[in-house]
C-alpha positions as CSV (number, residue, x, y, z in Angstrom):
1,A,0.1,0.3,-0.3
2,G,3.0,2.2,0.6
3,T,2.4,6.0,1.7
4,R,-0.7,6.6,-0.5
5,G,-2.4,4.0,1.3
6,A,-1.5,5.3,4.9
7,G,-4.2,6.8,6.4
8,R,-6.9,5.4,4.8
9,R,-9.1,2.9,4.9
10,W,-7.8,0.1,2.4
11,G,-4.2,1.0,3.4
12,A,-5.1,0.1,7.0
13,V,-6.6,-3.6,5.6
14,A,-3.2,-3.8,3.2
15,L,-0.9,-3.9,6.3
16,A,-3.5,-6.3,8.1
17,V,-3.5,-8.4,5.5
18,A,0.7,-8.6,6.0
19,T,0.6,-8.7,8.7
20,G,-1.2,-12.3,8.4
21,V,0.7,-13.1,5.6
22,V,4.0,-12.6,7.8
23,A,2.3,-14.3,10.9
24,G,1.2,-17.1,8.7
25,A,4.4,-17.8,7.0
26,H,6.0,-17.9,10.2
27,L,3.6,-20.5,11.5
28,L,4.0,-22.7,8.6
29,H,7.8,-22.8,8.9
30,V,7.6,-23.9,12.3
31,V,4.9,-26.3,11.9
32,G,7.2,-27.6,9.3
33,S,10.2,-27.7,11.4
34,A,8.3,-29.3,14.0
35,L,7.3,-32.3,12.3
36,V,10.7,-33.6,11.0
37,P,12.3,-35.1,14.2
38,Q,10.4,-38.8,15.0
39,D,12.4,-39.0,18.5
40,R,9.8,-36.3,20.2
41,A,6.7,-35.2,21.0
42,F,5.1,-33.3,17.9
43,A,3.6,-30.8,20.9
44,A,7.0,-30.2,22.0
45,M,8.8,-30.1,18.9
46,L,6.1,-27.1,18.2
47,L,6.8,-25.3,20.9
48,S,10.3,-25.9,21.0
49,A,10.6,-24.1,17.2
50,A,8.4,-21.7,18.0
51,G,10.4,-19.3,21.0
52,Y,9.3,-16.0,20.7
53,A,6.9,-16.7,17.8
54,L,4.7,-17.8,21.1
55,L,4.6,-14.1,21.7
56,G,4.7,-12.6,18.0
57,W,1.2,-14.8,16.8
58,P,-0.9,-13.5,19.1
59,L,0.7,-10.2,18.8
60,A,0.0,-9.9,14.9
61,A,-4.0,-11.8,15.4
62,A,-5.0,-9.2,18.1
63,G,-3.0,-6.6,15.4
64,V,-4.8,-7.5,12.2
65,W,-8.0,-7.7,14.4
66,L,-8.0,-4.4,16.1
67,T,-6.7,-3.4,12.2
68,V,-9.2,-4.4,10.2
69,R,-12.1,-3.0,12.8
70,G,-10.6,0.3,12.9
71,R,-9.3,0.7,16.2
72,P,-5.9,3.1,16.3
73,A,-4.1,0.4,18.8
74,G,-4.3,-2.2,15.7
75,P,-1.2,-0.2,13.4
76,L,0.9,0.1,16.7
77,L,0.4,-4.1,17.0
78,C,1.3,-5.2,13.5
79,C,4.1,-2.4,13.6
80,A,5.3,-4.3,16.7
81,A,4.5,-7.8,15.3
82,G,6.5,-7.1,12.2
83,G,9.4,-5.7,14.0
84,L,9.4,-9.0,16.1
85,F,9.3,-11.6,13.2
86,A,12.0,-9.9,10.8
87,I,14.5,-8.4,13.7
88,V,13.7,-11.1,16.4
89,I,12.8,-14.4,14.9
90,A,13.4,-14.8,11.7
91,P,17.1,-14.4,11.9
92,V,17.6,-17.2,13.9
93,D,15.9,-18.8,10.9
94,A,17.9,-16.9,8.2
95,F,20.4,-19.8,7.6
96,T,18.3,-21.6,5.7
97,L,18.7,-19.6,2.6
98,I,22.3,-20.3,2.5
99,D,22.0,-24.5,3.9
100,A,22.3,-27.0,1.3
101,V,19.6,-29.8,4.0
102,V,17.0,-28.0,5.6
103,P,15.0,-29.7,8.5
104,F,11.6,-29.0,7.1
105,A,9.3,-31.6,6.4
106,W,8.1,-29.7,3.2
107,G,11.2,-29.1,0.9
108,A,13.9,-26.8,1.6
109,T,13.0,-24.4,-1.4
110,F,9.6,-23.9,0.3
111,D,10.8,-23.5,3.2
112,R,13.2,-20.8,2.3
113,V,10.2,-19.0,0.8
114,L,8.5,-19.0,3.7
115,V,11.1,-17.9,5.7
116,A,12.3,-15.0,3.3
117,L,8.6,-14.0,3.0
118,T,8.9,-14.1,7.0
119,L,12.5,-11.5,7.4
120,G,11.2,-9.5,4.0
121,G,7.7,-8.9,5.0
122,G,8.4,-8.8,8.4
123,F,10.4,-5.2,7.9
124,G,7.7,-4.3,5.3
125,V,5.0,-4.7,7.8
126,A,6.9,-2.4,10.5
127,A,7.5,0.2,8.0
128,A,4.1,0.2,6.5
129,G,2.8,0.7,10.1
130,V,4.8,3.5,11.2
131,T,4.0,5.1,8.0
132,V,0.4,4.2,8.8
133,L,0.8,5.7,12.6
134,R,2.8,8.6,11.5
135,R,-0.4,9.3,8.9
136,T,-3.1,9.2,10.9
137,A,-1.4,10.3,14.5
138,P,-3.6,13.6,15.9
139,A,-2.6,17.0,14.5
140,P,-0.5,18.4,17.5
141,G,-2.5,21.2,20.0
142,P,-1.3,24.8,20.7
143,A,2.0,24.8,22.3
144,G,0.1,25.6,25.5
145,E,-1.5,22.6,26.0
């Protein structure tokens, strides 16, 4: 949506959709990674592989929900989720972009696409979220208030 959509309804919806795509891509990455080991239960592997995403997924879901409903906190949560995925969560998985063997249930290429989408999309969501927040911020009042 870029700067044209910031401050408009369709821009907020595009931010919400992008946030959902980033969170969904990471969720698929974690599930695909958790399915590989056979010596531990799937639930234990899922929780182990998720890490900080246990915070990121609900943050993104709340951001999407509130943004679509037009609440002012929505873009802030989308921005925070995008930054969390791009700066904290995805760089740990960036090794899959260069390694020859990737532990993933549905193929290395699909995993690389998911990691690249999480990393790049997270930065894009964070940047778009900041733009939406700046465009929708209330105008400052007179100096004495």
